[in-house]
Structures are given as structure tokens and as C-alpha cells.
Steps between C-alpha positions, in 0.01 A plus 500: 500500500407853391776746424510753783706769334663774703470821303391859554324487163131409475445142391291616204481860383249593228555852368252657258442171318271497198419196289259450213438179308578514128206515258542295183449709192349782701576862430355629826716386794338300777431680828764425762434194715732655760520878499782688679499274807750555779526281809747317721495153653728451797662178618262283703193703402166336416323711237164435336440636148125542487277598210218391273566312177685724257634738765862414414598293802623194308697722262666669796577161652685397183693825498627428851712204392590601147254284307389833359720808468361855530515714188531806723642512852690234690458187710802424715567205728775600747612753243499257205290656224282260297544721194859378487487155341810382687328570835176312438629158603612642834154647552308189394699272729417718800143593416314175438163489320210268576193500276133405539545179300770288668509262203660776294803479729523123550743337258617162631308177544611449862448751781861507625635525145277798433640689800853408391455609139581868545801418716638251250455755221730731695766229526501466878675196656286193568539519877389865499200414283401211727516717811298782346236261364456340843474840669253640246271196514504509881417872498182443298399170663567273202782282634285186486403576139856529365477181292150556367396632160375860507174402327416286803500805727202717585479856368620639831791255510602592145503865600722404796727322255526815289593693814761238592663535158539873560613458862778264394658790309522693829328821391475817705143560379207300367247665270181294520264588214143390586638171638169404665278563196459132411480363856211407726457700825695255715798480264486877454534552874789254518696676224444842655611367839811350339597829336447686827706239688789529253484877531506500880744218570748549216483873438389428144334799335163415343308697240157338471279596205128462567158650436364376834493741794506216752831376358650848491409545868771246588774730370702764684430747221238525227550672164182550296536548125253668269560553126868423545555755775528475878168612649567404864808392694501431873438257783190280459315678780546837329424377147186310603362777723316657204284234341333755273840581349565130441163464331587795276816312406277211386614263772261240640443571867444170687189449712714479813630853433145628456401340831802658668399837355149468647639395838731803508199725441337368817813550705681166484879523472552299180826573317458571127738216409287235674398352166470132586240332726780401737633856526150637555425250778836577662419873496154440646630283783809705582316725746356200684850347534646814656521501879262740673 
């Protein structure tokens, strides 16, 4: 369902991108929300954009698929520059956006029709639309809800519906901007597991925006933003090894991470990215499971 594209180019290439929001009637320009950021996202990569509120992560997310265009620098998707208006449709069809409020993306009054809407707008044949709708609903576990009204679904199911609508377009990357913000813990875990499953089984690149360390720990790579710049970029174990640095970046360190830090001080082998109770228990019991 995702577009596995064979290319030597990076999937997304951000080069010295700067963006500032316009100020109405202001003489003094606003400070940049994104300031000279450069990064690459490769095909099949799972990247977490981490940062406190106002760090620039949502602005960067919108730059990745051309919803916003840098005033300085470039954002390219397989070489297609978002600063070129004619290229933006190509980029947006291959880099799908999902937002924290799924209702902002739900248009139709029937689940299956909502998934089909974007396909019909592109003029695809009916049989192609039907096949893609079936596949997308199956991928997110909503096949049995295809005839229901979206308002009848739970918050987690509506977020799955928003994901299905993007999946049906067969993107190469999904940018998920705080998609668990309005969900309870159980639904949050289900959505994160779904994104990880799509990444692993379909080779779909995922860029997940979050302010929660425990969500970022699920990624292959973590990029921490501060004042519109990249402060840290690396594997979760490396990024989370210095909790004092994360505190300085105004990130909330979860209690599980603090417990892991104390256990490391007394000699227990707890990896820094063990940021959920399940991961901590697994690390504590790993030694006991090893054969003598």
C-alpha cells in the first residue's frame, strides 16, 4: 500500500530551512520558528521529532510535506523542492499528514466514503478506489466499521480513520503531528503500535511529532528541537542517556526514566531508552532469563 520508491536520493532532504510566521502590522519581524535546520529522512525510517511546546516541531512537520514553505533554504522530497509550486502536489501525495484532532481530517458522513474521498478527488477509477478503501480499512482494523458514521466511532477509531484516509493515497511517508494528544492511554498505545507496524511491515517512513519521551523511545532516531534548531539527533539510547541535558531542554522526564537512572547508579543494566514500565521490567528480568 505504501509507495516503496527506488531512488538514491533521500526521501526527504531539509537543507538550511528557516521559517517565521508573519506578524500582522508588526514592524519587528517575528523570531524564526524554524532556524537554519538541516536533516534527512530516509525511506523506511521511523523518526521522532521531540521538543517542548513552542520548540518548532509542528512547524517543521508542516514544512516536510509542503503545507509550509521555507523562506530560506529548501525542503526536497526525492529531489522535488517544495518552493516550486508545481512540485508541491507531488510532495503532498507522498508525504501524508495526520493531526492531533482527527475530526479536522474527516469529511464524509460514512467511514468508507471518507477513505474514498481523496481518491475520488484525484479521479481514480471506481474499482481502484474500492480496492484501496478495503485495503486501508483492513490495515487500520476498521473493516467492520465501513458503513458506520464517523461520529459513532471512539477517539482512537477516528484517528485510525484519519490514518486510513492517508494510507489509501499510498504515501511513502506519514508525518504524525501529536496524534495521541487527545487519546486515553489505551488508545494512545494502539495508535503508536499501528504506526510502528506500518513502518516495519510496509517500509513506510514515519515522522512522529511528540513532547513525550516515552513515545519518542519507540523510534529508530530521535531529533530534539529547541528554539527552532536541532539540539540533539541520534538513536534513543544515545539521546536519553543524559537526562540532565533533556531537563535543560525543558522536556518532562517520566518517572520510569528517573527510576531507571537510579537503578543504573546501583549497577543495574537498564538501557536509557527503557522509558515505559514494560521496557523497564523487560530490562530487569533479562539477566534472569539468560542461561547460566
